Each structure stands twice: as C-alpha cells, then as structure tokens.
NUMIDREN-620286 format. One line per field, with one value per residue (C-alpha): residue number from 1; residue in one letter; x, y negated, z. Coordinates in Angstrom, 3 decimals, padded with zeros to 6 digits. Layout:
n <- (NUM,...)
res <- (A,...)
c1 <- (X,...)
c2 <- (Y,...)
c3 <- (Z,...)
***
This chain:
n <- (1,2,3,4,5,6,7,8,9,10,11,12,13,14,15,16,17,18,19,20,21,22,23,24,25,26,27,28,29,30,31,32,33,34,35,36,37,38,39,40,41,42,43,44,45,46,47,48,49,50,51,52,53,54,55,56,57,58,59,60,61,62,63,64,65,66,67,68,69,70,71,72,73,74,75,76,77,78,79,80,81,82,83,84,85,86,87,88,89,90,91,92,93,94,95,96,97,98,99,100,101,102,103,104,105,106,107,108,109,110,111,112,113,114,115,116,117,118,119,120,121,122,123,124,125,126,127,128,129,130,131,132,133,134,135,136,137,138,139,140,141,142,143,144,145,146,147,148,149,150,151,152,153,154,155,156,157,158,159,160,161,162,163,164,165,166,167,168,169,170,171,172,173,174,175,176,177,178,179,180,181,182,183,184,185,186,187,188,189,190,191,192,193,194,195,196,197,198,199,200,201,202,203,204,205,206,207,208,209,210,211,212,213,214,215,216,217,218,219,220,221,222,223,224,225,226,227,228,229,230,231,232,233,234,235,236,237,238,239,240,241,242,243,244,245,246,247,248,249,250,251,252,253,254,255,256,257,258,259,260,261,262,263,264,265,266,267,268,269,270,271,272,273,274,275,276,277,278,279,280,281,282,283,284,285,286,287,288,289,290,291,292,293,294,295,296,297,298,299,300,301,302,303,304,305,306,307,308,309,310,311,312,313,314,315,316,317,318,319,320,321,322,323,324,325,326,327,328,329,330,331,332,333,334,335,336,337,338,339,340,341,342,343,344,345,346,347,348,349,350,351,352,353,354,355,356,357,358,359,360,361,362,363,364,365,366,367,368,369,370,371,372,373,374,375,376,377,378,379,380,381,382,383,384,385,386,387,388,389,390,391,392,393,394,395,396,397,398,399,400,401,402,403,404,405,406,407,408,409,410,411,412,413,414,415,416,417,418,419,420,421,422,423,424,425,426,427,428,429,430,431,432,433,434,435,436,437,438,439,440,441,442,443,444,445,446,447,448,449,450,451,452,453,454,455,456,457,458,459,460,461,462,463,464,465,466,467,468,469,470,471,472,473,474,475,476,477,478,479,480,481,482,483,484,485,486)
res <- (X,X,X,X,X,X,X,X,X,X,X,X,X,X,X,X,X,X,X,X,X,X,X,X,X,X,X,X,X,X,X,X,X,X,X,X,X,X,X,X,X,X,X,X,X,X,X,X,X,X,X,X,X,X,X,X,X,X,X,X,X,X,X,X,X,X,X,X,X,X,X,X,X,X,X,X,X,X,X,X,X,X,X,X,X,X,X,X,X,X,X,X,X,X,X,X,X,X,X,X,X,X,X,X,X,X,X,X,X,X,X,X,X,X,X,X,X,X,X,X,X,X,X,X,X,X,X,X,X,X,X,X,X,X,X,X,X,X,X,X,X,X,X,X,X,X,X,X,X,X,X,X,X,X,X,X,X,X,X,X,X,X,X,X,X,X,X,X,X,X,X,X,X,X,X,X,X,X,X,X,X,X,X,X,X,X,X,X,X,X,X,X,X,X,X,X,X,X,X,X,X,X,X,X,X,X,X,X,X,X,X,X,X,X,X,X,X,X,X,X,X,X,X,X,X,X,X,X,X,X,X,X,X,X,X,X,X,X,X,X,X,X,X,X,X,X,X,X,X,X,X,X,X,X,X,X,X,X,X,X,X,X,X,X,X,X,X,X,X,X,X,X,X,X,X,X,X,X,X,X,X,X,X,X,X,X,X,X,X,X,X,X,X,X,X,X,X,X,X,X,X,X,X,X,X,X,X,X,X,X,X,X,X,X,X,X,X,X,X,X,X,X,X,X,X,X,X,X,X,X,X,X,X,X,X,X,X,X,X,X,X,X,X,X,X,X,X,X,X,X,X,X,X,X,X,X,X,X,X,X,X,X,X,X,X,X,X,X,X,X,X,X,X,X,X,X,X,X,X,X,X,X,X,X,X,X,X,X,X,X,X,X,X,X,X,X,X,X,X,X,X,X,X,X,X,X,X,X,X,X,X,X,X,X,X,X,X,X,X,X,X,X,X,X,X,X,X,X,X,X,X,X,X,X,X,X,X,X,X,X,X,X,X,X,X,X,X,X,X,X,X,X,X,X,X,X,X,X,X,X,X,X,X,X,X,X,X,X,X,X,X,X,X,X,X,X,X,X,X,X,X,X,X,X,X,X)
c1 <- (007.073,003.424,002.411,000.245,-003.218,-005.284,-009.001,-010.829,-014.134,-017.399,-018.477,-020.901,-019.133,-021.244,-019.554,-021.107,-020.325,-019.994,-020.573,-017.957,-014.512,-012.546,-014.785,-014.484,-010.718,-009.506,-011.989,-013.973,-010.953,-009.095,-011.967,-012.184,-008.448,-008.780,-011.637,-009.380,-006.628,-009.006,-008.922,-012.374,-015.176,-017.572,-020.432,-019.148,-021.316,-020.596,-023.435,-023.121,-025.148,-025.692,-028.330,-028.814,-031.458,-029.976,-031.077,-028.839,-028.290,-027.340,-024.703,-023.405,-022.981,-020.922,-018.810,-018.309,-017.108,-014.769,-013.194,-012.828,-011.146,-008.886,-007.863,-004.807,-005.693,-004.085,-006.596,-009.720,-011.515,-014.900,-016.585,-015.185,-016.213,-019.784,-019.656,-018.218,-020.994,-023.572,-021.979,-022.684,-025.935,-027.179,-029.307,-030.549,-030.644,-030.620,-027.665,-029.668,-032.965,-034.414,-035.183,-033.478,-032.012,-034.607,-033.890,-030.153,-030.787,-032.864,-030.159,-027.433,-026.873,-026.631,-024.030,-021.155,-018.747,-020.300,-017.927,-018.794,-016.586,-017.104,-015.935,-017.648,-016.875,-015.958,-018.984,-021.135,-019.239,-021.246,-024.638,-023.886,-022.439,-025.470,-027.922,-025.955,-026.365,-029.954,-031.192,-029.267,-027.250,-023.831,-023.089,-020.331,-018.396,-018.759,-015.791,-015.774,-013.322,-012.856,-010.868,-008.764,-008.921,-009.524,-009.976,-008.623,-006.878,-006.736,-010.185,-011.940,-010.031,-011.098,-014.692,-014.609,-013.051,-015.719,-018.512,-017.243,-016.532,-020.165,-021.143,-018.056,-015.270,-011.726,-011.046,-013.724,-012.416,-009.968,-008.559,-007.080,-003.826,-002.991,000.739,000.802,-000.443,002.569,004.924,008.027,006.505,005.941,009.350,010.851,009.714,011.185,014.416,014.911,013.704,014.360,018.008,020.774,022.695,020.774,019.269,022.603,023.349,019.865,020.593,022.281,025.742,025.728,022.949,023.731,020.211,016.995,015.171,011.524,010.258,006.840,006.860,004.180,004.314,000.682,-000.814,-003.982,-005.986,-009.712,-009.152,-008.476,-011.246,-010.339,-006.602,-006.613,-008.273,-005.700,-002.342,000.591,001.055,-002.444,-002.892,000.414,002.675,000.140,-000.688,001.426,004.850,004.171,003.510,006.737,008.672,007.136,008.017,011.562,012.160,010.152,011.664,011.303,007.770,007.232,005.548,003.907,000.507,-001.319,-001.334,002.307,003.318,000.947,002.163,005.698,004.528,002.697,005.884,007.694,005.020,005.023,008.818,008.799,010.320,008.877,009.655,010.557,009.717,013.354,013.081,010.108,009.994,006.697,006.075,003.534,004.154,004.262,002.549,004.324,003.496,000.885,-000.311,-001.598,-000.069,-001.246,-003.146,-004.908,-005.652,-007.361,-009.004,-007.663,-005.105,-004.443,-003.992,-001.208,-001.745,001.333,001.592,005.103,006.589,009.995,010.843,013.482,012.264,013.955,012.841,013.782,014.883,018.136,018.099,017.764,019.284,021.109,019.883,017.588,014.646,014.075,010.559,009.402,006.400,004.973,002.993,004.136,007.688,010.252,008.940,006.640,008.666,008.095,011.068,012.812,016.572,018.687,022.034,024.712,027.725,031.114,033.713,035.601,038.926,039.447,042.244,041.634,042.571,044.529,043.276,041.230,037.547,035.627,034.471,030.980,028.584,026.323,022.677,019.750,016.853,013.348,011.300,007.517,006.756,007.199,008.566,008.778,012.368,014.993,018.524,021.674,024.310,027.822,031.324,033.496,036.773,036.262,037.582,040.868,044.542,046.136,045.358,042.155,039.326,036.106,032.750,029.249,026.958,023.512,022.649,019.231,016.001,013.467,010.220,008.836,011.906,012.001,008.302,008.457,011.286,009.428,006.017,004.558,002.151,002.060,-001.364,-001.682,-002.234,-006.037,-006.220,-004.099,-005.839,-009.359,-008.549,-006.935,-010.236,-012.107,-009.482,-009.747,-006.053,-005.492,-001.689,-001.646,-004.354,-004.045,-005.394,-007.394,-004.754,-002.136,-004.206,-004.706,-001.003,-000.128,-002.561,-001.186,002.288,000.947,-001.014,002.151,004.030,001.212,001.141,004.883,004.562,001.368,003.128,006.054,003.734,005.294,004.358,004.902,007.837,007.104,008.843,008.930,006.768,008.980,011.645,012.702,010.838,011.820,015.491,014.974,014.336,017.820,019.267,017.462,019.986,022.903,023.022,023.663,026.298,023.957,022.099,018.700,018.678,017.632,013.935,014.295,013.952,017.296)
c2 <- (-014.316,-013.655,-013.795,-016.811,-015.697,-018.128,-017.404,-017.237,-018.889,-017.204,-014.612,-011.880,-008.853,-006.338,-002.954,-000.910,002.668,001.486,004.956,006.586,007.917,004.778,002.596,004.962,005.448,002.012,-000.826,-000.638,-000.019,-002.859,-005.276,-004.261,-004.821,-008.324,-008.918,-007.675,-010.048,-013.007,-013.617,-012.382,-014.638,-013.054,-014.322,-012.574,-009.742,-006.441,-005.011,-001.518,-000.884,002.608,004.915,007.200,006.511,005.171,002.878,000.208,002.510,005.413,003.242,001.907,005.482,006.156,003.048,004.089,007.539,005.995,003.664,006.467,008.677,006.255,003.647,003.934,004.238,000.871,-000.830,000.642,-001.983,-000.624,-004.000,-005.311,-002.164,-002.709,-006.330,-005.273,-002.726,-005.491,-007.223,-004.174,-003.400,-001.241,-001.752,001.084,000.229,001.717,000.820,001.702,000.145,-002.781,-001.050,-002.641,-005.690,-008.107,-006.784,-007.336,-010.878,-011.664,-010.248,-012.605,-016.139,-019.152,-021.169,-018.657,-016.958,-013.955,-011.169,-007.885,-004.795,-002.104,000.994,003.142,004.863,002.476,003.777,001.722,-001.565,-002.903,-001.960,-003.447,-006.639,-007.157,-006.748,-009.020,-011.675,-010.991,-011.044,-014.313,-012.643,-013.528,-017.244,-019.240,-019.110,-015.342,-012.962,-009.464,-006.735,-003.700,-000.564,001.518,003.380,000.317,002.186,005.455,003.884,000.539,000.714,001.618,-001.100,-003.659,-002.470,-002.846,-006.297,-007.335,-005.985,-007.870,-011.073,-011.237,-011.799,-013.173,-015.587,-014.208,-016.446,-014.495,-010.980,-009.273,-006.010,-004.446,-002.474,-001.721,-001.440,-005.196,-005.806,-004.185,-006.406,-005.283,-006.007,-009.620,-009.762,-008.812,-012.196,-013.975,-011.997,-012.906,-016.473,-017.906,-016.785,-018.020,-014.867,-012.458,-014.282,-015.059,-011.306,-010.182,-009.305,-006.811,-008.288,-007.048,-004.455,-001.014,000.387,000.364,003.391,003.199,006.284,007.182,010.754,012.567,015.750,016.608,018.106,016.981,018.067,017.525,015.298,018.083,017.247,013.546,014.098,016.592,013.954,011.343,012.787,011.019,008.595,007.138,007.559,006.030,004.636,002.465,000.524,001.059,001.621,-000.909,-003.573,-002.752,-002.912,-006.304,-007.839,-006.488,-007.664,-010.892,-014.317,-016.980,-018.415,-022.166,-021.885,-019.295,-020.175,-016.947,-017.538,-018.629,-015.304,-013.274,-015.024,-013.821,-010.278,-010.210,-011.245,-008.228,-005.791,-007.396,-006.994,-003.260,-001.337,001.796,004.964,007.997,011.611,012.281,009.649,011.340,014.384,015.785,018.579,020.642,022.019,025.736,027.315,028.665,031.099,028.824,026.602,027.081,025.821,022.745,024.928,026.704,023.454,021.865,025.114,024.908,027.553,025.908,022.331,020.246,017.360,016.301,016.177,014.716,012.260,010.658,008.246,005.784,002.319,-000.820,-004.431,-006.052,-009.523,-011.387,-010.755,-006.968,-005.975,-002.672,-002.069,000.979,001.247,004.844,005.547,008.760,009.878,013.223,015.377,018.244,016.865,017.018,014.094,011.109,008.147,004.985,002.740,000.490,001.037,-001.664,-000.088,-002.726,-002.113,-001.188,-003.942,-004.572,-003.622,-001.064,-002.310,000.665,003.287,006.085,005.218,007.621,007.105,006.321,003.075,002.734,-000.024,-001.522,-000.472,-002.561,-000.436,-001.867,000.826,000.578,003.774,005.356,002.620,-000.552,-001.786,-003.546,-002.156,-003.268,-000.546,-002.025,-000.628,-001.525,-000.289,002.624,001.616,003.096,003.270,005.097,002.938,001.890,004.373,003.040,003.774,002.984,001.301,-000.308,-003.871,-002.942,-004.926,-002.346,-004.205,-001.929,-002.501,-006.255,-006.633,-004.567,-006.775,-009.987,-008.786,-008.990,-006.433,-006.533,-005.915,-003.076,-003.650,-003.560,-006.011,-008.546,-008.082,-008.317,-011.594,-012.899,-012.236,-014.357,-017.108,-017.001,-016.165,-013.964,-013.743,-010.049,-008.974,-007.998,-010.219,-008.796,-009.390,-007.834,-004.657,-004.433,-004.971,-002.194,000.177,-000.729,000.392,003.420,004.642,004.479,006.648,009.202,009.191,009.942,013.196,014.166,013.752,015.837,018.595,018.266,020.833,019.977,021.805,023.807,022.786,024.219,022.710,020.818,020.082,016.862,017.782,019.563,020.116,018.201,015.058,015.375,015.639,012.446,010.567,012.988,012.284,008.643,009.651,008.618,010.428,010.054,009.001,011.875,012.033,011.838,009.261,007.747)
c3 <- (023.903,023.018,019.362,018.566,017.489,015.426,015.490,012.184,011.377,012.232,009.677,008.660,007.197,005.299,004.869,002.104,003.054,006.653,008.068,005.857,006.689,005.768,007.916,010.867,010.650,009.580,009.150,012.405,014.683,012.927,013.548,017.206,017.703,016.238,018.686,021.470,020.331,020.492,016.743,015.794,017.095,019.566,017.395,014.235,012.982,011.271,009.201,007.782,004.622,003.244,001.751,004.760,007.360,010.614,013.392,014.901,017.878,015.589,013.929,017.231,018.441,015.318,015.989,019.619,018.530,015.947,018.527,021.046,018.449,016.591,019.176,021.388,025.048,025.807,023.502,025.091,027.147,028.219,028.587,025.306,023.443,024.628,023.494,020.137,019.650,020.126,017.114,014.914,013.097,010.229,007.127,004.931,001.237,-002.233,-004.452,-007.587,-006.541,-004.629,-001.334,001.656,-000.075,001.295,004.785,004.263,003.030,006.120,008.393,007.154,008.408,006.111,008.023,008.214,005.828,004.090,003.134,001.464,001.690,-000.959,000.905,-001.715,-004.993,-007.865,-009.790,-007.380,-007.744,-010.678,-009.188,-005.783,-007.275,-009.498,-006.610,-004.301,-006.977,-008.058,-004.456,-003.790,-001.034,-002.434,-002.506,-004.181,-000.902,-000.372,-000.531,-001.992,-000.909,-003.154,-002.383,-004.736,-007.005,-009.153,-012.384,-013.745,-016.734,-018.530,-020.195,-016.912,-015.012,-017.620,-017.323,-013.529,-013.758,-016.248,-014.035,-010.985,-012.908,-014.053,-010.419,-008.670,-009.556,-009.452,-006.433,-004.528,-005.277,-002.905,-004.318,-001.228,-001.076,002.548,001.714,001.154,004.695,006.329,008.287,006.420,003.006,003.985,005.638,002.284,000.961,003.980,003.742,000.097,-000.096,003.381,003.591,001.339,002.229,-000.027,-002.975,-004.743,-004.657,-005.690,-009.311,-011.606,-010.999,-007.411,-007.109,-008.526,-008.322,-006.295,-004.858,-003.815,-001.997,-000.578,000.722,002.683,004.756,004.152,001.022,-000.728,002.332,001.691,-001.355,-003.853,-006.321,-006.429,-006.405,-009.265,-011.455,-010.483,-009.483,-007.889,-010.793,-010.614,-006.854,-005.713,-008.449,-010.267,-007.122,-003.979,-005.541,-008.273,-005.658,-003.807,-007.082,-007.894,-004.536,-004.818,-008.384,-008.645,-009.138,-006.461,-006.685,-006.750,-003.339,-001.101,-002.564,-003.546,-007.299,-007.383,-005.827,-007.995,-011.146,-010.435,-009.702,-013.025,-014.828,-013.355,-014.535,-017.986,-018.170,-017.375,-020.262,-021.804,-019.872,-021.980,-021.162,-020.189,-017.430,-015.740,-013.441,-012.209,-009.740,-007.814,-004.331,-003.661,-000.693,002.361,005.143,006.689,003.845,000.330,-002.896,-004.761,-007.235,-004.368,-002.541,-005.559,-006.667,-010.207,-011.196,-014.571,-013.310,-014.817,-012.379,-010.429,-006.629,-007.057,-009.508,-009.888,-012.643,-013.763,-014.708,-015.997,-015.654,-018.943,-017.924,-017.216,-013.487,-013.697,-017.047,-016.540,-012.965,-012.746,-010.368,-009.256,-007.994,-006.336,-004.386,-003.466,-001.099,001.120,001.296,004.096,006.107,006.031,004.822,002.803,002.089,-000.392,-000.636,-002.289,-003.203,-003.763,-005.974,-004.603,-004.188,-007.440,-005.872,-003.097,-000.857,001.444,-001.157,000.493,003.963,006.035,005.336,002.197,000.683,-000.679,-001.537,001.103,001.321,002.498,003.730,004.026,005.773,005.829,007.727,010.134,012.386,010.291,010.090,008.016,008.171,006.386,006.222,006.333,006.736,009.703,011.104,013.450,016.900,018.044,017.119,014.225,011.219,009.534,009.395,007.938,009.492,008.268,010.798,010.423,011.293,012.620,012.863,014.015,014.544,017.242,019.414,018.772,019.457,022.636,023.865,023.030,024.183,020.680,019.236,015.453,013.897,011.443,007.741,007.768,010.672,008.817,005.481,006.894,008.616,005.412,003.625,006.168,005.845,002.057,001.614,-001.475,-001.213,-000.293,-002.741,-006.395,-009.144,-012.034,-014.708,-012.415,-012.083,-015.840,-016.553,-014.095,-015.795,-019.229,-018.115,-016.217,-019.230,-021.345,-018.820,-018.775,-022.584,-022.646,-020.712,-022.521,-025.871,-024.630,-023.355,-019.912,-017.248,-013.550,-011.937,-008.784,-005.555,-002.050,000.654,003.091,000.466,-001.264,-004.443,-007.677,-008.489,-011.730,-009.673,-008.173,-011.679,-012.688,-010.541,-010.847,-014.582,-013.650,-011.058,-008.230,-005.451,-003.830,-000.223,002.027,002.826,006.575,009.331,010.291)
***
C-alpha cells in the first residue's frame, strides 16, 4: 500500500533567516522531500531573505550542500534536486530598515498563497511583521510561521503576541512545535477518540499515573549562551512536554477542527495545579573523561540554570483528580528517548496470589523517538506446563516496521507541518492564549524554586539524572521507567 499524497496549492514561501542552521538542517530538506513525494507543486517558490549579501546562485549552492548533507541517500534524485534548486531564490534585506523590501515585494506573485517563516531570533518578529505590513507584502490570506522560543516568560510572550497581532490575525499565525508534527502524537488522538477500548479507562479510576520523558544524550553543544538563559524548564517543559501533557489529558473535542482541539488543550493548562518546591528536582550534568561539565560547556562556573528537571504535576479536574503526571527532561542522559507512559492501576483483586510470577498494572507506551511506536504491555501466561507463570509482553505497533511492510514512508514533523501551513490547517500549532497560559504556569514553577533558593543537583553524564529525581517517585511508591530503548 502506498500512502496517498494530496498536493497542496501553489505557494511562495519566504524564509527569513533562510541561510541559517534551522533552514539548512530541517526546512529546506523537508520541502525537497515533499517535492519528491509529489505534494509540493513544481511551480512553488522558496525565497530566502536575510541581511547578508548573496546571489541566487550563492543561495542555491547553500541549498545543494544542505540537501547533500542532510538527506538520506535514497532521497537523492539528481534531476529533481536541480529542479528544486531552480525553485529557490534569495533577497537581501534589512530587518530594521527599508532596504530590500521593494525587491521582495516584486519577487512575490499575487495569485498564490504567501507564507512567511520567521527562522530568526524572536527580537526580530515585531520588526519583520511591521515591514511585511507597511510594504503591503502580507495580505489577509498570508500565513506566518514563528519558531520557539516564543517568549522567555509571560510578559515577553504577551509582548510578542501583541506585536504579531498588530499585523496578523490569530488565524494567520502558526506557532510551530515540531513535536506536534510527529506521527505518534497525532496517533494519540486517534487511539483515544476513535477506539471505545481506551477512552472509558482514560481517567483517575483506572490510571495510576502518567510519565512524560524527553531525554537527550548530548549536552548543550554550541547553544551554551542561549541555554544558560533558558534552562530545561523554559526550553522543553513550557512547550514540548506541555503539549504532550495536554494531548494526553484533554477531554474529547467536539470535532477535529483546529480550535475545538486547541480549546480542550487550553482547559488542561488552565487546570494545572500549583507545583511546590518539594515537587521539583533540578540538576546539572557533570563532565566525564571525554566531555566537559554543564558549567564548563556554558562558560559560567556560578550558573544555577538546570540541564535536567523532573516535576510532579496534577490536573485539577474530575477526570484526573488524584492522578499525578510526572515530567522529566534533561541533557547528557543515558539515551535519546521521548515517550509518554500511561501506567494503569493493578486489578482490584489478585487471583494469582501465591503463583509464580508477579502481577502489575498494564502500561501503554507512546514513543516519539527514536523509532515512533505505540506499545501496550500486558500480562499473559508463560507457555509450558507446571502451573501459571505470568509474563509481560508488548502488543507492538512500531511505525517503521508497519510502514516498511506496507510500502509507506511517513514524512517527518517539519514536512507535515509545512504542508499544513500551506493548507491553512492550524490543528498542530499553538494558539496565542495557549502559549500565554503555559507561560503563566511555567513562571509559577520557576518562582517556586527561586523562593526556595533551590540549587541544581549534579548528576553523572550518561545516567538517568540526579538521585533526588528517583526519590520524587519513590516517595509515592512508584518508579521511573528506565531511560533506554526497549
């Protein structure tokens, strides 16, 4: 079975910061793969806009190098790459002045969708938006894509929202979070709301707790200056983990219309209870024989910024009363892993007491990376004579294996999200009030550890994080799932 690909309308996509790292690594390869799949029209155009002086040929050379570096060999089609390069052009302009804006206006077509991608620092959002409007480049049908970080706290997020809303309607703004473009994230909605099997059990009566983990093997790498101003809470929890929590905890929307789904996500954030200092563990990784410590990597020996955070949250509503959500994320951990683990309660009566084997609650694993999959761990009788011995086995839906069998290649997150922008589908993008609500809760968590004078605990590189994070669950007679690929 070959996946059905529906072509989008013709478009002009302007990438501000089009020669930057994000464009090279993600945006340009994603667009090429959609061209390869037959979804991106051959007449669509990609215009990079930046301050540096480049010719069209200079930019096309950059695009060629990006495709050669970041594409799998099986995706490299020499003739198609040449055709794709012909769709790419470059305009030099000044974000703080009027130079280059007339040239950009003359480059764009009037009869196609105009989309603008801000792959630049948030400090440029207001200036770029204002000039797109004052030079009559942005129209009422244009779409605007903005990358995180969307603010550093609630006041800055409100200021950014206000700056964008002066030039664009909310229906035109696409705040991108690549986690929401992953196949398993969307399958979580299908799993919950298209199957009668799970939704009756999806509440505090049957679910003991939820664990959401996003661990990385790498350290801060070349992002030390940025990361030390943000930390794991602002960089990961406020957006990525918050979105996973919302999709896990939300009520059934009235429909799959974008605002129906985003309304329910907002209700989850609004229902999050205050987190106290005793429910938060922060850490910083130590160095090892081949790598430096967090303090060395950011060049700040007195830093109190966390490279790891674990916290216990509660959603204060009828569905989730008494069911904790444990969130953790960190750098320089044992392995690269992002997953949601739904731990169901044990059966109310153990009829297998005294038998060989143990009885535990079932666990549903939604894994985002590496290797997107959904697995339901259940107990069965171990084959063989000699009485009943229970054995845990997974009911496994690993997407890579299913897709290989069916001849389907699933697009990556940026491919899906970019095409959703052209379609005008905001389902997988954050709304302004959702961002502000997330920052309101995040700021309260940060205030809790500031008030307590909390200092991040050191942890070994390649470990599961600080020992205190283990105790966060041990105090509740629970355990973290191991940070490893199963």
